Wavefront OBJ file of the C-alpha trace (Angstrom):
o trace
v 4.747 1.421 18.108
v 8.127 1.567 18.807
v 9.859 -1.039 21.260
v 12.698 0.069 23.613
v 15.644 -2.259 23.376
v 14.689 -3.786 27.010
v 11.291 -4.957 25.355
v 13.235 -6.628 22.530
v 13.298 -10.557 22.695
v 16.882 -11.986 23.536
v 16.187 -14.294 20.489
v 15.874 -11.695 17.851
v 19.039 -10.951 15.689
v 20.796 -7.561 15.723
v 19.597 -6.876 12.440
v 16.050 -7.006 13.946
v 16.991 -5.060 16.832
v 17.984 -2.171 15.023
v 14.578 -1.425 13.330
v 11.369 -0.668 15.342
v 8.748 -2.956 14.977
v 5.940 -2.168 12.357
v 2.436 -3.852 12.162
v 2.535 -3.198 8.266
v 5.951 -5.283 7.447
v 5.834 -7.845 4.728
v 6.479 -10.505 7.594
v 3.643 -9.366 9.586
v 1.192 -9.009 6.770
v 1.955 -12.458 5.300
v 1.327 -13.666 9.164
v -1.913 -12.346 9.532
v -3.053 -12.782 6.046
v -1.831 -16.348 6.001
v 0.223 -15.966 2.810
v 3.732 -15.977 1.579
v 6.205 -14.211 -0.993
v 8.714 -16.195 -3.047
v 12.110 -14.623 -3.138
v 11.854 -13.682 -6.751
v 8.565 -11.844 -5.949
v 10.431 -10.296 -3.147
v 13.353 -9.230 -5.171
v 11.482 -7.792 -8.050
v 9.230 -5.612 -5.509
v 12.666 -4.399 -3.829
v 13.773 -3.451 -7.162
v 10.579 -1.668 -8.617
v 9.344 1.193 -6.812
v 6.692 3.827 -7.689
v 5.709 7.083 -6.641
v 3.347 9.774 -7.853
v -0.304 11.252 -7.379
v -3.333 9.348 -7.417
v -6.941 10.442 -6.342
v -8.643 8.237 -3.784
v -12.206 7.825 -3.997
v -14.022 8.818 -0.754
v -16.290 6.117 0.061
v -20.063 7.436 -0.105
v -19.449 10.421 -2.221
v -18.637 11.317 -5.587
v -15.485 13.352 -4.249
v -11.722 12.372 -4.742
v -8.808 12.985 -2.755
v -5.481 14.026 -4.619
v -2.801 12.230 -2.724
v 1.161 11.634 -3.209
v 1.529 7.851 -3.244
v 4.692 5.885 -3.077
v 4.443 1.864 -3.623
v 7.244 0.235 -2.133
v 7.589 -3.355 -0.871
v 4.206 -4.508 -1.361
v 2.577 -1.374 0.407
v 1.131 1.954 -0.850
v 2.171 4.856 1.621
v -0.065 8.066 1.257
v 1.106 11.477 1.974
v -0.568 15.019 1.362
v 2.203 16.129 -0.995
v 5.628 14.896 -2.076
v 7.173 17.088 0.869
v 5.699 15.082 3.563
v 8.184 13.180 5.643
v 5.651 10.776 7.180
v 2.832 9.333 5.499
v -0.567 9.769 6.380
v -1.510 6.120 6.222
v -0.159 2.832 4.483
v -2.201 -0.150 2.944
v -0.349 -3.204 2.548
v -1.224 -4.881 -0.689
v -0.396 -8.609 -0.198
v -3.678 -10.634 -0.765
v -5.486 -7.754 -2.487
v -6.805 -8.090 -6.181
v -6.565 -5.474 -8.543
v -9.502 -4.764 -11.166
v -11.346 -2.328 -13.233
v -14.826 -1.206 -11.547
v -17.928 -2.446 -13.210
v -20.551 -0.379 -14.662
v -22.721 -1.380 -11.606
v -20.304 0.737 -9.483
v -21.242 3.795 -11.135
v -17.803 5.098 -11.365
v -17.710 7.100 -14.744
v -14.150 8.478 -14.698
v -11.240 7.486 -16.685
v -8.230 5.593 -15.320
v -9.672 4.377 -12.401
v -8.714 0.932 -10.910
v -10.236 -0.779 -7.839
v -8.069 -2.733 -5.078
v -10.110 -5.210 -2.915
v -9.449 -7.610 -0.075
v -12.216 -9.425 1.591
v -14.889 -6.370 2.370
v -12.171 -3.606 2.011
v -12.372 -1.804 -1.577
v -10.468 0.826 -2.705
v -10.906 2.771 -5.776
v -7.964 5.327 -7.005
v -7.841 7.547 -10.345
v -4.688 8.206 -12.204
v -4.209 11.594 -13.995
v -3.109 10.321 -17.073
v -3.090 6.765 -19.181
v 0.798 6.669 -18.704
v 0.320 6.707 -14.921
v -2.719 4.289 -14.991
v -0.714 1.844 -17.000
v 2.401 2.100 -14.379
l 1 2 3 4 5 6 7 8 9 10 11 12 13 14 15 16 17 18 19 20 21 22 23 24 25 26 27 28 29 30 31 32 33 34 35 36 37 38 39 40 41 42 43 44 45 46 47 48 49 50 51 52 53 54 55 56 57 58 59 60 61 62 63 64 65 66 67 68 69 70 71 72 73 74 75 76 77 78 79 80 81 82 83 84 85 86 87 88 89 90 91 92 93 94 95 96 97 98 99 100 101 102 103 104 105 106 107 108 109 110 111 112 113 114 115 116 117 118 119 120 121 122 123 124 125 126 127 128 129 130 131 132 133 134
């Protein structure tokens, strides 16, 4: 995904040239999801970052995968452990809704929340009420 200096457009600022292109930057996600972020929300997001363990539900099974998750700049980054240098995956959250699963979804665990955007649905479970509330 990284671009060389030769690939960069001459119209880009020096600040943009210093960092490689990322497909999940706030600007990229806003563009593709046809949304925007206010400066106030952006400022709050920059000042509020979380990290810790979450369990992710596997799509068509009862199993849960324990991941180290970093929430930063409107995005969740997933790692196998807190010692990893590079994320396994990332999930830009702009446009997603946060809800609690309904009874019909048959998820009978405590501290579960649901993230959904169009047909994309993810279930996460916290290990404690404190983590769930955060």
